[in-house]
mmCIF file of the N, C-alpha and C atoms, coordinates in Angstrom:
data_MODEL
# 
_entry.id   MODEL 
# 
loop_
_atom_site.group_PDB 
_atom_site.id 
_atom_site.type_symbol 
_atom_site.label_atom_id 
_atom_site.label_alt_id 
_atom_site.label_comp_id 
_atom_site.label_asym_id 
_atom_site.label_entity_id 
_atom_site.label_seq_id 
_atom_site.pdbx_PDB_ins_code 
_atom_site.Cartn_x 
_atom_site.Cartn_y 
_atom_site.Cartn_z 
_atom_site.occupancy 
_atom_site.B_iso_or_equiv 
_atom_site.pdbx_formal_charge 
_atom_site.auth_seq_id 
_atom_site.auth_comp_id 
_atom_site.auth_asym_id 
_atom_site.auth_atom_id 
_atom_site.pdbx_PDB_model_num 
ATOM 1   N N  . MET A 1 1  ? -10.377 -2.060  -9.287  1.00 0.00 ? 1  MET A N  1 
ATOM 2   C CA . MET A 1 1  ? -9.327  -1.277  -9.458  1.00 0.00 ? 1  MET A CA 1 
ATOM 3   C C  . MET A 1 1  ? -8.554  -1.314  -8.661  1.00 0.00 ? 1  MET A C  1 
ATOM 4   N N  . ALA A 1 2  ? -7.346  -1.701  -8.714  1.00 0.00 ? 2  ALA A N  1 
ATOM 5   C CA . ALA A 1 2  ? -6.413  -1.688  -7.124  1.00 0.00 ? 2  ALA A CA 1 
ATOM 6   C C  . ALA A 1 2  ? -6.062  -0.210  -6.799  1.00 0.00 ? 2  ALA A C  1 
ATOM 7   N N  . HIS A 1 3  ? -5.750  -0.451  -5.505  1.00 0.00 ? 3  HIS A N  1 
ATOM 8   C CA . HIS A 1 3  ? -5.451  0.898   -4.534  1.00 0.00 ? 3  HIS A CA 1 
ATOM 9   C C  . HIS A 1 3  ? -3.702  0.905   -4.896  1.00 0.00 ? 3  HIS A C  1 
ATOM 10  N N  . LYS A 1 4  ? -3.792  2.713   -4.726  1.00 0.00 ? 4  LYS A N  1 
ATOM 11  C CA . LYS A 1 4  ? -2.018  2.997   -4.691  1.00 0.00 ? 4  LYS A CA 1 
ATOM 12  C C  . LYS A 1 4  ? -1.772  3.264   -3.092  1.00 0.00 ? 4  LYS A C  1 
ATOM 13  N N  . ILE A 1 5  ? -0.544  3.740   -3.433  1.00 0.00 ? 5  ILE A N  1 
ATOM 14  C CA . ILE A 1 5  ? 0.169   4.409   -2.809  1.00 0.00 ? 5  ILE A CA 1 
ATOM 15  C C  . ILE A 1 5  ? 1.453   5.587   -2.926  1.00 0.00 ? 5  ILE A C  1 
ATOM 16  N N  . ASP A 1 6  ? 0.407   6.934   -2.215  1.00 0.00 ? 6  ASP A N  1 
ATOM 17  C CA . ASP A 1 6  ? 1.198   7.981   -3.089  1.00 0.00 ? 6  ASP A CA 1 
ATOM 18  C C  . ASP A 1 6  ? 2.155   8.167   -2.220  1.00 0.00 ? 6  ASP A C  1 
ATOM 19  N N  . THR A 1 7  ? 3.274   8.151   -2.933  1.00 0.00 ? 7  THR A N  1 
ATOM 20  C CA . THR A 1 7  ? 4.466   7.949   -2.683  1.00 0.00 ? 7  THR A CA 1 
ATOM 21  C C  . THR A 1 7  ? 5.267   9.523   -1.749  1.00 0.00 ? 7  THR A C  1 
ATOM 22  N N  . GLU A 1 8  ? 4.023   10.216  -2.116  1.00 0.00 ? 8  GLU A N  1 
ATOM 23  C CA . GLU A 1 8  ? 4.711   11.595  -1.397  1.00 0.00 ? 8  GLU A CA 1 
ATOM 24  C C  . GLU A 1 8  ? 3.961   12.048  0.042   1.00 0.00 ? 8  GLU A C  1 
ATOM 25  N N  . SER A 1 9  ? 3.046   11.023  0.653   1.00 0.00 ? 9  SER A N  1 
ATOM 26  C CA . SER A 1 9  ? 2.869   11.369  2.045   1.00 0.00 ? 9  SER A CA 1 
ATOM 27  C C  . SER A 1 9  ? 3.001   9.766   2.732   1.00 0.00 ? 9  SER A C  1 
ATOM 28  N N  . CYS A 1 10 ? 3.504   8.871   2.212   1.00 0.00 ? 10 CYS A N  1 
ATOM 29  C CA . CYS A 1 10 ? 3.590   7.696   2.531   1.00 0.00 ? 10 CYS A CA 1 
ATOM 30  C C  . CYS A 1 10 ? 4.677   8.095   3.783   1.00 0.00 ? 10 CYS A C  1 
ATOM 31  N N  . SER A 1 11 ? 4.604   7.684   5.063   1.00 0.00 ? 11 SER A N  1 
ATOM 32  C CA . SER A 1 11 ? 5.668   7.552   5.698   1.00 0.00 ? 11 SER A CA 1 
ATOM 33  C C  . SER A 1 11 ? 6.527   6.382   6.116   1.00 0.00 ? 11 SER A C  1 
ATOM 34  N N  . ALA A 1 12 ? 6.728   5.083   4.894   1.00 0.00 ? 12 ALA A N  1 
ATOM 35  C CA . ALA A 1 12 ? 7.022   4.193   4.756   1.00 0.00 ? 12 ALA A CA 1 
ATOM 36  C C  . ALA A 1 12 ? 6.933   3.074   5.927   1.00 0.00 ? 12 ALA A C  1 
ATOM 37  N N  . CYS A 1 13 ? 5.927   3.319   7.002   1.00 0.00 ? 13 CYS A N  1 
ATOM 38  C CA . CYS A 1 13 ? 5.679   2.761   7.818   1.00 0.00 ? 13 CYS A CA 1 
ATOM 39  C C  . CYS A 1 13 ? 5.652   0.835   7.933   1.00 0.00 ? 13 CYS A C  1 
ATOM 40  N N  . GLY A 1 14 ? 5.434   0.444   6.902   1.00 0.00 ? 14 GLY A N  1 
ATOM 41  C CA . GLY A 1 14 ? 4.793   -0.591  6.942   1.00 0.00 ? 14 GLY A CA 1 
ATOM 42  C C  . GLY A 1 14 ? 3.488   -1.288  7.181   1.00 0.00 ? 14 GLY A C  1 
ATOM 43  N N  . ALA A 1 15 ? 2.498   -0.173  6.945   1.00 0.00 ? 15 ALA A N  1 
ATOM 44  C CA . ALA A 1 15 ? 1.466   -1.013  8.287   1.00 0.00 ? 15 ALA A CA 1 
ATOM 45  C C  . ALA A 1 15 ? 0.663   -1.611  6.919   1.00 0.00 ? 15 ALA A C  1 
ATOM 46  N N  . CYS A 1 16 ? 0.515   -0.937  5.765   1.00 0.00 ? 16 CYS A N  1 
ATOM 47  C CA . CYS A 1 16 ? -0.014  -1.144  4.332   1.00 0.00 ? 16 CYS A CA 1 
ATOM 48  C C  . CYS A 1 16 ? 0.006   -2.416  4.282   1.00 0.00 ? 16 CYS A C  1 
ATOM 49  N N  . ALA A 1 17 ? 1.201   -2.517  4.029   1.00 0.00 ? 17 ALA A N  1 
ATOM 50  C CA . ALA A 1 17 ? 2.061   -4.049  3.311   1.00 0.00 ? 17 ALA A CA 1 
ATOM 51  C C  . ALA A 1 17 ? 1.079   -5.408  5.094   1.00 0.00 ? 17 ALA A C  1 
ATOM 52  N N  . GLU A 1 18 ? 1.323   -4.802  5.725   1.00 0.00 ? 18 GLU A N  1 
ATOM 53  C CA . GLU A 1 18 ? 1.407   -6.041  7.124   1.00 0.00 ? 18 GLU A CA 1 
ATOM 54  C C  . GLU A 1 18 ? 0.094   -6.010  7.550   1.00 0.00 ? 18 GLU A C  1 
ATOM 55  N N  . VAL A 1 19 ? -1.045  -5.433  6.551   1.00 0.00 ? 19 VAL A N  1 
ATOM 56  C CA . VAL A 1 19 ? -2.455  -5.530  6.710   1.00 0.00 ? 19 VAL A CA 1 
ATOM 57  C C  . VAL A 1 19 ? -2.785  -6.436  5.419   1.00 0.00 ? 19 VAL A C  1 
ATOM 58  N N  . CYS A 1 20 ? -2.539  -5.787  4.500   1.00 0.00 ? 20 CYS A N  1 
ATOM 59  C CA . CYS A 1 20 ? -2.838  -6.934  3.359   1.00 0.00 ? 20 CYS A CA 1 
ATOM 60  C C  . CYS A 1 20 ? -3.145  -7.913  2.996   1.00 0.00 ? 20 CYS A C  1 
ATOM 61  N N  . PRO A 1 21 ? -4.297  -8.552  2.980   1.00 0.00 ? 21 PRO A N  1 
ATOM 62  C CA . PRO A 1 21 ? -4.565  -10.088 2.711   1.00 0.00 ? 21 PRO A CA 1 
ATOM 63  C C  . PRO A 1 21 ? -4.091  -10.920 2.099   1.00 0.00 ? 21 PRO A C  1 
ATOM 64  N N  . GLU A 1 22 ? -3.428  -10.455 0.842   1.00 0.00 ? 22 GLU A N  1 
ATOM 65  C CA . GLU A 1 22 ? -2.918  -11.274 -0.720  1.00 0.00 ? 22 GLU A CA 1 
ATOM 66  C C  . GLU A 1 22 ? -1.719  -11.390 -0.611  1.00 0.00 ? 22 GLU A C  1 
ATOM 67  N N  . GLY A 1 23 ? -0.899  -10.256 0.046   1.00 0.00 ? 23 GLY A N  1 
ATOM 68  C CA . GLY A 1 23 ? 0.474   -9.910  0.458   1.00 0.00 ? 23 GLY A CA 1 
ATOM 69  C C  . GLY A 1 23 ? 0.683   -8.462  -1.087  1.00 0.00 ? 23 GLY A C  1 
ATOM 70  N N  . ALA A 1 24 ? -0.283  -7.863  -2.109  1.00 0.00 ? 24 ALA A N  1 
ATOM 71  C CA . ALA A 1 24 ? -0.043  -7.076  -2.451  1.00 0.00 ? 24 ALA A CA 1 
ATOM 72  C C  . ALA A 1 24 ? 0.780   -6.055  -2.432  1.00 0.00 ? 24 ALA A C  1 
ATOM 73  N N  . ILE A 1 25 ? 1.283   -5.653  -1.450  1.00 0.00 ? 25 ILE A N  1 
ATOM 74  C CA . ILE A 1 25 ? 2.055   -4.711  -1.435  1.00 0.00 ? 25 ILE A CA 1 
ATOM 75  C C  . ILE A 1 25 ? 3.307   -4.801  -0.892  1.00 0.00 ? 25 ILE A C  1 
ATOM 76  N N  . SER A 1 26 ? 4.217   -4.554  -1.987  1.00 0.00 ? 26 SER A N  1 
ATOM 77  C CA . SER A 1 26 ? 5.992   -4.796  -1.451  1.00 0.00 ? 26 SER A CA 1 
ATOM 78  C C  . SER A 1 26 ? 6.317   -3.333  -1.256  1.00 0.00 ? 26 SER A C  1 
ATOM 79  N N  . TYR A 1 27 ? 8.100   -3.497  -0.759  1.00 0.00 ? 27 TYR A N  1 
ATOM 80  C CA . TYR A 1 27 ? 8.559   -2.020  -0.272  1.00 0.00 ? 27 TYR A CA 1 
ATOM 81  C C  . TYR A 1 27 ? 10.011  -1.841  -1.866  1.00 0.00 ? 27 TYR A C  1 
ATOM 82  N N  . ASN A 1 28 ? 10.305  -1.551  -2.061  1.00 0.00 ? 28 ASN A N  1 
ATOM 83  C CA . ASN A 1 28 ? 11.626  -0.906  -2.915  1.00 0.00 ? 28 ASN A CA 1 
ATOM 84  C C  . ASN A 1 28 ? 12.609  -0.350  -2.122  1.00 0.00 ? 28 ASN A C  1 
ATOM 85  N N  . ALA A 1 29 ? 13.109  -1.397  -1.266  1.00 0.00 ? 29 ALA A N  1 
ATOM 86  C CA . ALA A 1 29 ? 14.508  -0.702  -0.359  1.00 0.00 ? 29 ALA A CA 1 
ATOM 87  C C  . ALA A 1 29 ? 15.395  0.468   -1.364  1.00 0.00 ? 29 ALA A C  1 
ATOM 88  N N  . LYS A 1 30 ? 15.656  0.689   -2.543  1.00 0.00 ? 30 LYS A N  1 
ATOM 89  C CA . LYS A 1 30 ? 16.598  1.471   -3.138  1.00 0.00 ? 30 LYS A CA 1 
ATOM 90  C C  . LYS A 1 30 ? 15.736  2.720   -3.407  1.00 0.00 ? 30 LYS A C  1 
ATOM 91  N N  . THR A 1 31 ? 14.687  2.569   -3.451  1.00 0.00 ? 31 THR A N  1 
ATOM 92  C CA . THR A 1 31 ? 13.811  4.277   -3.256  1.00 0.00 ? 31 THR A CA 1 
ATOM 93  C C  . THR A 1 31 ? 13.250  4.599   -2.000  1.00 0.00 ? 31 THR A C  1 
ATOM 94  N N  . CYS A 1 32 ? 12.804  3.160   -1.546  1.00 0.00 ? 32 CYS A N  1 
ATOM 95  C CA . CYS A 1 32 ? 12.836  3.346   0.058   1.00 0.00 ? 32 CYS A CA 1 
ATOM 96  C C  . CYS A 1 32 ? 10.897  3.927   -0.240  1.00 0.00 ? 32 CYS A C  1 
ATOM 97  N N  . VAL A 1 33 ? 9.652   3.893   -1.406  1.00 0.00 ? 33 VAL A N  1 
ATOM 98  C CA . VAL A 1 33 ? 8.869   3.596   -1.689  1.00 0.00 ? 33 VAL A CA 1 
ATOM 99  C C  . VAL A 1 33 ? 8.065   2.212   -1.326  1.00 0.00 ? 33 VAL A C  1 
ATOM 100 N N  . TYR A 1 34 ? 6.338   2.425   -0.813  1.00 0.00 ? 34 TYR A N  1 
ATOM 101 C CA . TYR A 1 34 ? 5.658   0.772   -0.923  1.00 0.00 ? 34 TYR A CA 1 
ATOM 102 C C  . TYR A 1 34 ? 4.916   1.188   -2.497  1.00 0.00 ? 34 TYR A C  1 
ATOM 103 N N  . SER A 1 35 ? 4.730   0.210   -2.955  1.00 0.00 ? 35 SER A N  1 
ATOM 104 C CA . SER A 1 35 ? 3.716   -0.200  -3.998  1.00 0.00 ? 35 SER A CA 1 
ATOM 105 C C  . SER A 1 35 ? 2.910   -0.978  -3.850  1.00 0.00 ? 35 SER A C  1 
ATOM 106 N N  . VAL A 1 36 ? 1.877   -0.836  -4.686  1.00 0.00 ? 36 VAL A N  1 
ATOM 107 C CA . VAL A 1 36 ? 0.712   -2.130  -4.806  1.00 0.00 ? 36 VAL A CA 1 
ATOM 108 C C  . VAL A 1 36 ? 0.303   -2.933  -5.953  1.00 0.00 ? 36 VAL A C  1 
ATOM 109 N N  . ASP A 1 37 ? 0.777   -3.846  -6.234  1.00 0.00 ? 37 ASP A N  1 
ATOM 110 C CA . ASP A 1 37 ? 0.691   -4.988  -7.590  1.00 0.00 ? 37 ASP A CA 1 
ATOM 111 C C  . ASP A 1 37 ? -0.772  -5.039  -7.563  1.00 0.00 ? 37 ASP A C  1 
ATOM 112 N N  . ALA A 1 38 ? -1.223  -4.591  -8.788  1.00 0.00 ? 38 ALA A N  1 
ATOM 113 C CA . ALA A 1 38 ? -2.850  -4.317  -9.568  1.00 0.00 ? 38 ALA A CA 1 
ATOM 114 C C  . ALA A 1 38 ? -3.040  -6.446  -9.260  1.00 0.00 ? 38 ALA A C  1 
ATOM 115 N N  . GLU A 1 39 ? -2.551  -6.638  -10.410 1.00 0.00 ? 39 GLU A N  1 
ATOM 116 C CA . GLU A 1 39 ? -2.525  -8.071  -10.228 1.00 0.00 ? 39 GLU A CA 1 
ATOM 117 C C  . GLU A 1 39 ? -2.627  -8.479  -8.885  1.00 0.00 ? 39 GLU A C  1 
ATOM 118 N N  . LYS A 1 40 ? -2.692  -8.609  -8.035  1.00 0.00 ? 40 LYS A N  1 
ATOM 119 C CA . LYS A 1 40 ? -2.855  -9.190  -6.375  1.00 0.00 ? 40 LYS A CA 1 
ATOM 120 C C  . LYS A 1 40 ? -3.787  -8.511  -5.804  1.00 0.00 ? 40 LYS A C  1 
ATOM 121 N N  . CYS A 1 41 ? -3.609  -7.672  -6.677  1.00 0.00 ? 41 CYS A N  1 
ATOM 122 C CA . CYS A 1 41 ? -4.865  -6.476  -5.504  1.00 0.00 ? 41 CYS A CA 1 
ATOM 123 C C  . CYS A 1 41 ? -6.434  -6.959  -5.378  1.00 0.00 ? 41 CYS A C  1 
ATOM 124 N N  . ILE A 1 42 ? -6.809  -7.304  -4.214  1.00 0.00 ? 42 ILE A N  1 
ATOM 125 C CA . ILE A 1 42 ? -8.063  -7.317  -5.008  1.00 0.00 ? 42 ILE A CA 1 
ATOM 126 C C  . ILE A 1 42 ? -9.244  -6.429  -4.060  1.00 0.00 ? 42 ILE A C  1 
ATOM 127 N N  . ASP A 1 43 ? -8.982  -4.835  -4.102  1.00 0.00 ? 43 ASP A N  1 
ATOM 128 C CA . ASP A 1 43 ? -9.364  -3.880  -3.636  1.00 0.00 ? 43 ASP A CA 1 
ATOM 129 C C  . ASP A 1 43 ? -10.063 -4.393  -2.902  1.00 0.00 ? 43 ASP A C  1 
ATOM 130 N N  . CYS A 1 44 ? -9.903  -4.506  -1.591  1.00 0.00 ? 44 CYS A N  1 
ATOM 131 C CA . CYS A 1 44 ? -10.457 -5.106  -0.460  1.00 0.00 ? 44 CYS A CA 1 
ATOM 132 C C  . CYS A 1 44 ? -10.631 -3.547  0.434   1.00 0.00 ? 44 CYS A C  1 
ATOM 133 N N  . GLY A 1 45 ? -9.703  -2.901  0.790   1.00 0.00 ? 45 GLY A N  1 
ATOM 134 C CA . GLY A 1 45 ? -9.151  -1.437  1.302   1.00 0.00 ? 45 GLY A CA 1 
ATOM 135 C C  . GLY A 1 45 ? -8.705  -2.330  3.091   1.00 0.00 ? 45 GLY A C  1 
ATOM 136 N N  . ALA A 1 46 ? -8.024  -2.771  3.831   1.00 0.00 ? 46 ALA A N  1 
ATOM 137 C CA . ALA A 1 46 ? -7.334  -3.141  4.121   1.00 0.00 ? 46 ALA A CA 1 
ATOM 138 C C  . ALA A 1 46 ? -6.334  -1.943  4.338   1.00 0.00 ? 46 ALA A C  1 
ATOM 139 N N  . CYS A 1 47 ? -5.566  -1.937  3.148   1.00 0.00 ? 47 CYS A N  1 
ATOM 140 C CA . CYS A 1 47 ? -4.768  -0.604  3.315   1.00 0.00 ? 47 CYS A CA 1 
ATOM 141 C C  . CYS A 1 47 ? -4.540  0.424   3.555   1.00 0.00 ? 47 CYS A C  1 
ATOM 142 N N  . LYS A 1 48 ? -5.978  0.606   3.332   1.00 0.00 ? 48 LYS A N  1 
ATOM 143 C CA . LYS A 1 48 ? -6.576  2.324   3.346   1.00 0.00 ? 48 LYS A CA 1 
ATOM 144 C C  . LYS A 1 48 ? -6.854  2.448   4.810   1.00 0.00 ? 48 LYS A C  1 
ATOM 145 N N  . ASP A 1 49 ? -7.462  1.609   5.230   1.00 0.00 ? 49 ASP A N  1 
ATOM 146 C CA . ASP A 1 49 ? -7.955  0.903   7.169   1.00 0.00 ? 49 ASP A CA 1 
ATOM 147 C C  . ASP A 1 49 ? -6.584  1.175   7.636   1.00 0.00 ? 49 ASP A C  1 
ATOM 148 N N  . GLY A 1 50 ? -5.763  0.610   7.415   1.00 0.00 ? 50 GLY A N  1 
ATOM 149 C CA . GLY A 1 50 ? -4.438  0.089   8.213   1.00 0.00 ? 50 GLY A CA 1 
ATOM 150 C C  . GLY A 1 50 ? -3.855  0.596   7.999   1.00 0.00 ? 50 GLY A C  1 
ATOM 151 N N  . CYS A 1 51 ? -3.236  1.972   7.251   1.00 0.00 ? 51 CYS A N  1 
ATOM 152 C CA . CYS A 1 51 ? -2.636  3.076   6.894   1.00 0.00 ? 51 CYS A CA 1 
ATOM 153 C C  . CYS A 1 51 ? -3.069  4.651   7.637   1.00 0.00 ? 51 CYS A C  1 
ATOM 154 N N  . GLY A 1 52 ? -1.504  4.760   8.169   1.00 0.00 ? 52 GLY A N  1 
ATOM 155 C CA . GLY A 1 52 ? -2.155  5.656   9.630   1.00 0.00 ? 52 GLY A CA 1 
ATOM 156 C C  . GLY A 1 52 ? -1.998  7.312   8.966   1.00 0.00 ? 52 GLY A C  1 
ATOM 157 N N  . SER A 1 53 ? -1.061  7.573   7.507   1.00 0.00 ? 53 SER A N  1 
ATOM 158 C CA . SER A 1 53 ? -0.731  8.690   7.033   1.00 0.00 ? 53 SER A CA 1 
ATOM 159 C C  . SER A 1 53 ? -1.509  8.707   5.934   1.00 0.00 ? 53 SER A C  1 
ATOM 160 N N  . GLY A 1 54 ? -2.623  7.953   5.704   1.00 0.00 ? 54 GLY A N  1 
ATOM 161 C CA . GLY A 1 54 ? -3.525  8.263   4.702   1.00 0.00 ? 54 GLY A CA 1 
ATOM 162 C C  . GLY A 1 54 ? -3.144  7.957   3.387   1.00 0.00 ? 54 GLY A C  1 
ATOM 163 N N  . ALA A 1 55 ? -2.240  7.416   3.028   1.00 0.00 ? 55 ALA A N  1 
ATOM 164 C CA . ALA A 1 55 ? -0.973  7.440   1.335   1.00 0.00 ? 55 ALA A CA 1 
ATOM 165 C C  . ALA A 1 55 ? -1.768  5.904   0.795   1.00 0.00 ? 55 ALA A C  1 
ATOM 166 N N  . ALA A 1 56 ? -2.681  5.137   1.931   1.00 0.00 ? 56 ALA A N  1 
ATOM 167 C CA . ALA A 1 56 ? -2.611  3.994   0.739   1.00 0.00 ? 56 ALA A CA 1 
ATOM 168 C C  . ALA A 1 56 ? -4.563  4.890   0.016   1.00 0.00 ? 56 ALA A C  1 
ATOM 169 N N  . GLN A 1 57 ? -4.638  4.483   -0.974  1.00 0.00 ? 57 GLN A N  1 
ATOM 170 C CA . GLN A 1 57 ? -6.211  5.060   -1.284  1.00 0.00 ? 57 GLN A CA 1 
ATOM 171 C C  . GLN A 1 57 ? -6.301  4.168   -2.435  1.00 0.00 ? 57 GLN A C  1 
ATOM 172 N N  . ALA A 1 58 ? -7.636  4.199   -3.030  1.00 0.00 ? 58 ALA A N  1 
ATOM 173 C CA . ALA A 1 58 ? -8.082  3.811   -4.041  1.00 0.00 ? 58 ALA A CA 1 
ATOM 174 C C  . ALA A 1 58 ? -8.086  4.720   -5.038  1.00 0.00 ? 58 ALA A C  1 
ATOM 175 N N  . ALA A 1 59 ? -7.699  3.804   -6.147  1.00 0.00 ? 59 ALA A N  1 
ATOM 176 C CA . ALA A 1 59 ? -7.034  4.442   -7.049  1.00 0.00 ? 59 ALA A CA 1 
ATOM 177 C C  . ALA A 1 59 ? -8.315  4.781   -8.574  1.00 0.00 ? 59 ALA A C  1 
# 
């Protein structure tokens, strides 16, 4: 099961994307939101551990 980003608590700092070993997290500049590509996510939890705002969560 892929992780997800809670857009309401996300501070858009990018820490989750920086620590993702699979490059599964991307930023959409139009919406100012990070999202997880479920096809690339290996459910390792690195994003959750790296997220200071608690926005990265198990889906």
